[in-house]
C-alpha positions as CSV (number, residue, x, y, z in Angstrom):
1,M,0.0,0.0,0.0
2,A,1.4,3.4,-1.0
3,K,1.9,6.0,1.6
4,P,-0.4,9.1,0.9
5,K,1.4,12.3,-0.1
6,P,1.2,15.2,2.3
7,E,-0.5,17.3,-0.4
8,D,-3.3,14.7,-0.7
9,A,-3.8,14.6,3.1
10,A,-3.9,18.4,3.2
11,E,-6.5,18.5,0.4
12,D,-8.6,15.8,2.2
13,A,-8.4,17.7,5.4
14,K,-9.5,20.9,3.7
15,K,-12.4,19.1,2.1
16,I,-13.6,17.7,5.4
17,V,-13.3,21.1,7.1
18,D,-15.2,22.8,4.2
19,E,-18.0,20.2,4.4
20,A,-18.3,20.5,8.2
21,K,-18.4,24.3,7.9
22,N,-21.1,24.1,5.2
23,F,-23.2,21.7,7.4
24,I,-22.9,23.9,10.4
25,E,-23.9,27.0,8.5
26,K,-26.9,25.2,7.0
27,A,-28.0,23.9,10.4
28,V,-27.7,27.4,12.0
29,A,-29.6,29.0,9.1
30,D,-32.4,26.4,9.4
31,I,-32.8,26.9,13.2
32,G,-34.1,30.5,12.7
33,K,-36.9,29.2,10.4
34,T,-38.4,26.8,12.9
35,S,-41.1,27.5,15.4
36,A,-40.3,29.0,18.8
37,T,-41.1,25.7,20.6
38,K,-38.7,23.7,18.4
39,Q,-36.0,26.4,18.8
40,L,-36.4,26.2,22.6
41,I,-36.3,22.4,22.6
42,L,-33.2,22.3,20.3
43,G,-31.5,25.0,22.3
44,T,-32.1,23.3,25.6
45,A,-30.9,19.9,24.3
46,S,-27.8,21.2,22.6
47,G,-27.0,23.4,25.6
48,W,-27.4,20.5,28.0
49,I,-25.1,18.3,25.9
50,T,-22.5,21.0,25.6
51,G,-22.6,21.8,29.3
52,F,-22.4,18.1,30.3
53,I,-19.4,17.4,27.9
54,T,-17.7,20.6,29.0
55,M,-17.8,19.5,32.6
56,K,-16.6,16.0,31.8
57,I,-13.7,17.2,29.7
58,G,-12.9,19.9,32.3
59,K,-12.7,17.2,35.0
60,V,-10.5,15.0,33.0
61,A,-8.2,17.9,32.0
62,A,-8.0,19.1,35.6
63,V,-7.0,15.7,36.8
64,G,-4.5,15.2,34.0
65,L,-2.9,18.6,34.3
66,G,-2.9,18.6,38.1
67,G,-1.5,15.1,38.3
68,S,1.3,15.9,35.9
69,V,2.2,19.0,37.8
70,I,2.3,17.0,41.1
71,L,4.4,14.3,39.5
72,L,6.9,16.9,38.1
73,H,7.1,18.5,41.5
74,I,7.8,15.2,43.2
75,A,10.4,14.2,40.6
76,S,12.0,17.6,41.1
77,Q,12.1,17.3,44.9
78,K,13.6,13.8,44.7
79,G,16.3,15.0,42.4
80,Y,15.3,13.0,39.3
81,I,14.8,16.2,37.2
82,D,16.0,19.7,37.4
83,I,13.5,22.3,36.3
84,N,14.6,25.8,35.1
85,W,11.6,27.7,36.5
86,D,12.8,31.1,35.2
87,K,13.0,29.8,31.7
88,I,9.5,28.3,32.0
89,N,8.0,31.5,33.4
90,K,9.5,33.6,30.7
91,K,8.2,31.3,28.0
92,V,4.7,31.2,29.6
93,D,4.7,35.0,29.7
94,K,5.6,35.3,26.0
95,I,3.0,32.7,25.0
96,S,0.2,34.3,27.1
97,D,1.1,37.8,25.6
98,K,0.9,36.3,22.1
99,I,-2.4,34.6,22.8
100,E,-3.9,37.8,24.2
101,K,-2.7,39.8,21.2
102,E,-4.2,37.2,18.8
103,T,-7.5,37.0,20.7
104,T,-8.0,40.7,21.0
105,G,-7.3,41.3,17.4
106,K,-9.8,38.7,16.2
107,S,-12.5,38.7,18.8
108,P,-14.8,41.5,17.7
109,D,-15.7,39.8,14.4
110,W,-16.4,36.5,16.2
111,F,-18.3,38.3,19.0
112,E,-20.4,40.3,16.5
113,K,-21.4,37.0,14.8
114,V,-22.4,35.5,18.1
115,L,-24.5,38.5,19.0
116,L,-26.2,38.5,15.6
117,F,-27.1,34.8,16.0
118,V,-28.4,35.4,19.5
119,K,-30.6,38.2,18.4
120,D,-31.9,36.3,15.4
121,N,-32.6,33.1,17.4
122,S,-33.6,34.3,20.8
123,Y,-35.6,31.2,21.7
124,Y,-32.8,28.9,20.8
125,S,-30.3,31.0,22.6
126,A,-32.4,31.0,25.8
127,G,-32.9,27.3,25.6
128,F,-29.2,26.7,25.0
129,T,-28.2,28.8,28.0
130,G,-30.6,27.0,30.3
131,G,-29.6,23.6,29.0
132,F,-25.9,24.4,29.3
133,F,-26.3,25.3,33.0
134,F,-28.5,22.2,33.5
135,G,-25.8,20.1,31.8
136,I,-23.1,21.5,34.0
137,A,-25.2,20.9,37.1
138,S,-26.0,17.3,36.1
139,S,-22.5,16.1,35.4
């Protein structure tokens, strides 16, 4: 079996991303055309699923990150590894500054799209918000 070329993989990935984007755009456009009851039910269901998954992923990430930090600290205390904390802190500061610069430069466009969606689909948005908090509480 021949190994796929990187160009082919990139094209396949682009096609998949485009198809997913088109599907999401179509689904979002169709939500506004449904009745208020259906929008509320869809919003509540999708909000609950999102909140539930967010809490589950958050718990797993917290355990994984916390556990790795504890293991690194124990290994450092026992002398197995030597950590250059100054270098790590400088790198973290640079990365956080870069992330902040990127997010503040791009956030207004994204935020405006979200506000427009919320205004156009108020029933769905209200249901999603309630469902999201219900999902967080039920996990």
